[in-house]
N, C-alpha and C positions, 0 to 999 in steps of 0.2 A: 468233721468241718472244713477241712482244708478241700475235699473232694466235692463237697457241696459248693464252695465258693467257686471251685474251678468250673464245675457245671453251669453256675449261674454266668460266670463270665463268657462260657461258650455261647450259652443261650442269648446274652446280649448282643455278642458279636454278630451272632446269625441273624438277629432281628434288625440289627443296623445293616447289614448287607443287604438284607431284603428289601429294606426301606429305600437303600440307594438304588437299588436295581429297578425298584417300582418308580421312584422319582425319574431315573434316567429313561425308562421304558415310556412313561407318561409324556416325558418332554420330547422323545422321539416321535410318538404319536401325533403331537401337537405341532411338530415340525411343519413348516409350509414349504411344499416342494414347487419351485418357481417353473420347473419344466412342464407341470401340469395345469398351469394358470392361464388365464386370459385376463387382458387388461379391460376394465369396464369405465366407461364414461357416460355421460348423460345424453339421450337423445338430442337434447339442446344444449349441449356443451358449448362453452365460448371459445373462442380461438386459443385463449392461453392454456385453458384445459385440454384443448386437443394437441397443442404443441407439447405439452408436459406429458401427455401419454405418448405420444411419439418417440420423445426422448428417452422415455422410460423403456419403451419397447427396443429402441436402437441398443441401448447398453445392455439390456437383459439378453437379447440375442446375441450379442458380441461375448458375453460372459458365458452362456449356457451353450452356444451354437445351435441355438434352436429357432424358431420361427413363431414367436408368441403372438396371438391375434389380439386385435383391439375390437371389441363388441361394444354396443350401447347396452344401456341399462333396462331394455324391454325383453331382453334375450335371457335366457336361464344360463348361469354359469355356477357349478359347483365349486370351482377353485378360482377366486378372483382377486385383482388387485384393484380396487375402485380409486379412480382418480379423479379429484375434483368433487363437486355437489353432484351426488347421483342419488338415485332410491334407496341405497344402500346406506347412505349418510344418515347418521342419527342427528347430528347437531347441525343447525344453520351457522357457518363459520363467516358468513360473508360480512358481518358488522367488525370483525376483529382489525387491528391495525394491519395495514398493507404488508404483506411478506410474512404475516402470521400463518402457520400450519399445525396440524395434527398428525401423526402416524399411529396407527393402532392396528394390532393383530390378533385374531381370535379364531381358532380353528382353521378353517379354509378360507378365510378372508384376511385381507389387508386394506385399510382405507387410508387414503393420502388425500387430504383437504385443506385448502387454503383460503386466505383471505385477500381481498383486494386484488391488483394486477398481478402481484409476485407471488401470493401464498403458495399455490399448488405447486408452482415450478421450483419453488425452495424447498418444498416438502420433498419431491421427487429426487431432487438430487442430495437432499440430505438423507434420504433412503439409501440410494446407490452408494453414498459414501459411508454412512454406518453400518450398514448390513450386507453391503455386496462387496466392501473393500475397494471402491473406486476412488481415484484421487485426480485432482485437475492440479499439479504442482506447478506448471508453467503452460504457457499456450502451446509448447511443442512436446511437453512431457506428461502425458495423461496415461495413468496406471488403470486398466482394466483387466483384473484377473480372469483367467479361465476356470470355469467351475461348472461342468454339466450337471452336477448333481446339487446346485445351489439349493440350500434350505435357509428358510428365514425362521428366527426362534418366535414362539408364540408368546403371546403376553406383553408385546411392545404398547406401550402407552406414553408417547412423546407428545407433548404441547409446546410450541415455540413462539415466543414473539420477538421481533427484531430489537436489538439494544440501540439502534440507531437508524433514523430514516434515510439518512444520506451518508454513503460510504465510497470514497474514492481514492484510488492510487493511480500512479501514472507511468510505470515501466511498460516494456513491450508486453507483457503477459496482460496488464490491466487495459490494454486496447482491444484485446481479443474477447468478443461476445461470449464464447463458450466458458472461458475461463472466468469471467465475471459473473455470469449466471450461477456457476458451480460454486463460487466462492463468496456470493453475496454482495459484490460490489454494485452499488446502485446509481452511482452519479453518471453522468451522460458527457462528460468533458471530453474524453478521449475515445469513446465508441458509441454508437447509436443502436440500441436493442430496438427490435420492432415490437409493434403491439402486441402480436402473438407470443413474444418472448419476454412480455411483462413490463416493457418500455423502461425508461430511465427516469432519475429525477434529473432533468434538464435545466442547465443555465441557457436562457435565450439570450442571444447576442453573445458577447465577451464574457466570460466568467469572473474577470478581476480588472481593476485600474480602468474603469470605463468612463470616469468623468474627466472629460477633454480628449479622450481617445474615440468613442463612439458618441458620447454625449457631450453637446457644446463644445465641439472641436474647434481650437482657436485658429485653424486653416479657413474655417467658415465665418468666424464671429469676431475675431480679436481686432481687426482693423477697425471696423466700424463700432464695435462695443468693447472697447478694452476694459470698461466698468464691470463686465461679466466675469472678470478673472481676477484672481487673487492679488490683493496689495501686499505684498512682502518686503519688509524693510524699507518701505516709502516707495517701491516701484511695483509697477503692474507686471506680472509674470503670466506668461502663456500655459504653465506647468500644473496650475490648480485653479480651482473657480471660488468666487464668492459666493459661498453658500446661503448667504442672507439676501442676496438680491432677487427680489421679486421676478423679475425677467428671466433671471436662470432657471427658477423652479418652472416657469411656463415653457422654456425652450427644451428642458429635459423632459418635462411631462409630454409635450409633442412628439418628441423622439421616441420615448418610450412606447407611446401608443402605436407608432409607426413599427417598431419591433413586434409589439403584441399582435398587430394585425397581420404579420407575415408568418410569424412562428407559434403562435398559441395553439396549443392542443387541449381542448375542454375534457378528453377522456384520460389525460394523465393525472397520477395522482397529487404530484406538486410539480409546478414549474417556477423557475426563479428568475428575477432580474437583477443583475448586479448594478448597484449604484455605489461604486467604490473610488475612493482617492486615487490619483496618479501615484506612481511609485516614487516619490521624492518628499521632501519636508518643506516645502515652499507654500505653506498654508498662509489663508488670507488673514491680515491683521488689521482689517478695516474695522472702524469705530463699531459697527453693529456686530461683526463676527467676534472682536475681542470681547466684546460685552457679553455676548452668550457664552462664550468659552469660560471667561472669568467667573460667571455664575455658576458654572457646572464644575470648576476645577478642574477641566480638561477640554481638548480641543474636540473630543467626543460630542460636546455640547452643540456644536454645529452641524457635525456630521449626521447624528441621529435625529436631529430637528429636521433636517433636510430629507432624509430617508423617510421619516414619519410622513412628511407631507407628500411625497411623491406616492407611498403606499396608499394614504388616504384618499387620493384622486383616483388611483387605479380601482380601490375598492368602491367607489362611489358610483362607478359606471354600472356595477351590477353583473357584469359580463365576465369576469375574470376570478371567479371564487378560488380556484386553485392555485393562483399566482402570488408569490410572496416576494418582497423587496430584501435584498440582502445588501449588506455594507460591511464595512472593515472596522476592527478594533486592531489598529496595525501601527507601529512605530509611535507617531506623535498622536494618534487617537486610542492608544492601547488602554489607558485608564478610563474606567467606566465614570459617566457623569454623575454628578451628584442630584440634580433636578430632573432632567429629562429622562423619560423611560420609554424603551423601545416598544412599538405597537405589537400585537399578537401577530401581525402578518409581516413582520420586520425581522429578518434574521441577521444576527451579528456574528461576523466570523472573528473570532479572536485569535490572533497570529504569535507563534512562539519563536518569531526570528531571532530574539536576542537570546534564548534560552541556551543552558547546558545540557546536552542530549546524551551525556555519560552517566550522570547522577538523575535519578528519579525527580520528577518535578517537585515532589513533596518533601525532597530532602532538606531538613531546615538549615543544614550547614552550606548550601548552595545559594549564593546571595541572588544571582540573576532567577534562579528559579523560585525564590522565596518572594521575589517582587512578581513574578508572573503568577504565582498561586494567590497573591492578594488581589490581582486583577481578575483573574478567574472566578474566585470566590464572589467579588463585587458583581461582575455581570451574571453570574448564575443566580443571583437574587433578583435581578430587575428583568431579566431577558427570558422570554418564554421559549425561543428559538435560538439558542447559542450553538453555533458551530465553531469548529477548531481549524486552522491551517496549520499543520504541523509539519516538521522537517525532519528527514531520514537520509541525508547526504552530507557528504564534504563539498559543498559547491565549488570550492577552488581547487581542490586536487581529488577529483572525484574517482580516479583510480585507485587511490591510496585506501588501505584498509579502513572502513569508519565503524568502529568497534561498540556501536550503541546496542547492540543486541540484548543486553541486561536490562534496558529500560523499557523496551517496546511493550510489554504486557502492563507493567505497572502505570504507565503513563496513559495507555487505554483505559484501564479500570479508573484512574483519576478522572478522565474526561466524564466517562458514564456516571461516575459518582457525584459529579457537579452538574448534572442535568444537562448536558450536552447532547444535541439532537443530530449532529451530522460532524464527520470528520474528512477533510481531505489530507491525505498523508503524501506529501510531496517528497519523491525520490529523484533518482537520477532519469529524469523525463526525456533526456536525450541518450537513452540506451542503446540506441543503434548506433550512435557514434562513440560510444564510451563504456562498453560492457565488460569490466574487468575485475568486478568485485563480487559482494554476495547481494547485489540490488534485487534480482528476482525473488531471492528467497525471502527479502524482507517484504517484498510486497506480498508474497503467499502468507506469511506470518501475520502480516497486518490485517490482511483480509480476513483470516480466520479469527483474529482477535477481535476486530470490529463485528464478527457475527457472534463472537462469544469471548468477552475479556477475560473469563475465569476458568478457560480451558486449560488442559494439560500442556503447558508451553513447551516443555522440554520434549514430551512424546511427539509433538507436532513437528518441531524442528528436526528432530532425529529422522521423523518419517521422510520429511523432504530430503533430508541428506542423503539417506539410503536410497530414495525413490529416484533421485536425480543423479547422483554421483556413484550410485552402486553400492555393494557391501562395504568399500572403503570409506563411505560416508561418516562412519562411525568415527573414524580417525579425525575428519574434520570438525567433527563435534568437539572432541577434545583441544583442536587447535582454537575453535572458537571461544572456548571457555578461558584458554590461556589469554588471549588477547583482549577478551572482555575484561578480566581481572586487570588488566593494565592499561584501560581506557583512561581512567582519571585516577586522581588521587585527592587528597583533602585539599590541595591547593590549584591541583590541574584540573582543567576542565575540557569539555569536548563541545566546540561551538560549530557553527554551519560552515565557517571557513577554518580549517585547520591546517597547520604547518606540519607537514609530514615528518620534518626533522625532529619535531617536539612531541609527536603522537606516539602511544604506547610507551609512557615512560616507565623507566625501571626494568625494561626487558634484559635479563641476565644472558649471559653467553650460553648457558646449558639450555635456556628456555627457547633461545633462538635455534639452537641445534635440534632441540626436540621437536619444534615447529617444522623444521626441515624435514625430520624424520617422519612426522606425520602426513606431510603431502606426498612423499615417496611412498610409504605404504598406502595410501588412498589410490595413487597411480597404479601400482602393482595388483590391487584388488579390482581393479575396472574390469567388468565383464564384457562391454561392448565399447566400440570405438567412440560411440556417442557419449557414454560416461566419461571415457578418458578425456575427450575434448573438453567436456564440461569442466572437469577437475583442472585442465590445463588453463582454460579460461579463467576460473575463479582464483588460481593460483598467482594470477599476474598481480593481484592486490598485495599480495605477502612479499612477491620479488619487488614490487614498486618500493614498499617500505624499506626493504633489506638495501635497495639502491640509495634511497635517500640517506639512509643512516649508516651507510658504508660497513654493512654486516655480512657474513658468509662469503658467498662467491664474488660479492662487490666490495669486499674488504680493501682497503690500501695497503695492508700489510702482507702483500704478495707481489707477484711480478706485476708490473704495471699492464701488461699485455692481458695477463688472465681478468684484471679487473676491467679493462676496456672491452675484452671479448666478451664478459658478462652483459655489459652495457649494450652490446652490440645485439646479443642474442634477445635481450628484452625487448628492444626497439622492434626487432624482427617479428617478435611475438604480437607486438602491439598491431602491427601492420597485418599479420596472419589473421588475427581475430577483429579486424575491422575496427580498431580502436583509432579514431581519427582526432578524438578531443581528449584532454585530460581534466578539464573542467568546464563549468557552466558558461563562462563568459566569452565575449570576443576576445580573440588573441590567444587562446587556450588550445586552439588546433595544434596537432602534432606536427613538428617542423622536421625537415629532412637533413639538417645541417649536422655533419658528423663531429666537427670540432666540439660543439657545445655537448654532444652526445657522448664522447670520450673523455672529456676534461672536466665538464661542470656537473652541479648536482642535477636530479632528474627534472626537477620542476622548471629548469631554464629550456627543457626539450620542447619549448612551443613556439609558436610564431611571434608571440609577444615580445620575443627577444630578438628575433630577427632583425639583422642590419647588413648595410652592404660590407661592414668590417668583417664581420664573421664570414661572409660568403667569400671575401677576398681572400683571406687567411685559411679558407676550410679545405683546399687541396692539400696544404702542408700537414693538416691533421691525418689525412687519409695516408699520405705517404709515411707519417711517423707511425701511425697504426701498423701499417704493412712491414715497416722496417723492424719494430719490435716483435712481430709475429715470426719473422725470420730468425732473428736472434733466440727466441724462445724455443723455436724447433731445433736450431742447431745445439742449443744447450740441453735439449732432453729429447734427443733422437729415439729412445726406445718408447716413448710415448705416441710417436707417429709412424 
């Protein structure tokens, strides 16, 4: 019996091995050898399909060191990658949502086809990312692996529809067309894609705060028509409009048509005109505006009514079917109105400026977020095209670590689950003057999350960290986990303006030491100077926090000279990496005053605190620092 069982086990094992070998051989036979392929486009391919095919060829040539040909679909091709609508395409995909695509593979053929202006291009870049391991992490960090024997697996069957029609971010990379195409950013505020690149979802004119800036400007109208402007606390102000004034509606309509006549593109999928309140709270309190607002329980009553009227007038011309009107639910207009409903062609951009960005928006214990969720839910019930203006920066101290990494994914999911159609993710848009944190990584992660809010977020972050910073990026992942854990507490929140002295509450000495170790390990494992410079640049946010909180090399419990020396080295690295601003606002430019740099907290190292008094006694600070240096060297000769 034992021998019989043993024989049976051997037989079963052999059968399993044979099956595995057969499966593996079958997979190998079905593998698609890119080096033998041609790219096929239609004889009548449009310019976007041609562009998509050219970009596919460019990257496949880079990967395989080959010269892959582009041919038209009237030619025979045994091994083919079909791009766009060709005679090899089974399904007509043109009626899908703009940006939708399919990727399928069978035998010696791959089909990439898309809908609208962006679908085929989206499909091509998704193919390059998913199956060729290309990554566009930053505008200047593109990963294109070398693989002369690149094979694509058989049996691919991908169908994708965009989660959002409008996606926008605003750091340096988000201004780069290639980065935006590769990562699905569709907004056109910070870059302009050509028609062959699929175009943008453009704002015509300014994208925000347009009322009194480009429409019904007070410099043109206030002197003769003060009644066009808001009656606020009994006085006419030039800072907002009276939205119930019929003449104001006519003036704004006339100026809207002037913008449309100059900038309208009938071929674009969507174009947006912003009819948005100025950035202040001096709203109109006249009898008519107050009545309409009171009836709606919100100042959005007048705002939505006004935007509806402008949209109606634009639509009635019959010439601008792809144009929609955009307005704000922002600060005093954030609460949804109870009576008036936005038209189908009116976008409402709900702004999260008051929120806590360290707790998820749906955290029931975070009061500010609870209020925002109430507004989000109310707007989602009445608004067909709800957009979000979201914030991902510390606008006051932008160089400080802004540890909102733990909420990026959940908040994006919340937006999608509440019928949001578009998102603008505001970050450090002045990054050319203030690049010392992880702002570019957040732009990348947010771009991928807007492509798919349910992706593997941890894997995407680790991929970026190792792709940009090198093998040592895995240590920075641990650093990010530590600071994210300390971003908030039950009573401490993370707002748009965060005082660095109170950020990362509860960081214990051993945690600070561990974070220092992680940065040193990351630097030690950098494989190129580019990776090392990326690490050194991003480390500035950690050094900024330590300087503000007097930790590690910035501690006051050491020689005054060493503490001042650490300050000086941080300042020199600001200069080295081109950091000329610490925050968004005027006055946050980096000062060159040594006295404040040596003796005061880091936030005061800005021109906001410049004064003749500081300048007058500044030479004394320099002499004091030099004297302390000489004393330290005298007492520690072996170190020098």
